[in-house]
C-alpha positions, 0 to 999 in steps of 0.5 A: 099560196104561191109559196106552197106551190113554188115549194112543190114545184121546187121539190119536183124539179129537185127530184127530177134533177137528182134522178137525171144526175144519178143516171149520168146526165150532167144537165140534171145537176144544173137543173138542181142548181137552177131550181134552188136559185129560183126557189131561194129568190122567191123565198127572199122576195116574199120574205122582204115583201111581207116585212115591208107591209105594215 
């Protein structure tokens, strides 16, 4: 369930960042990079946690 919620939050952050970037605010692109980094970190954490459990 946390994976689904994080994916939705990632989508919202990514769309917000793209919208800000297109409007000319460079912080929007930074928001996109941060969103991708957070989501990929959570994805890797969940992936290796599931593999470690018997």
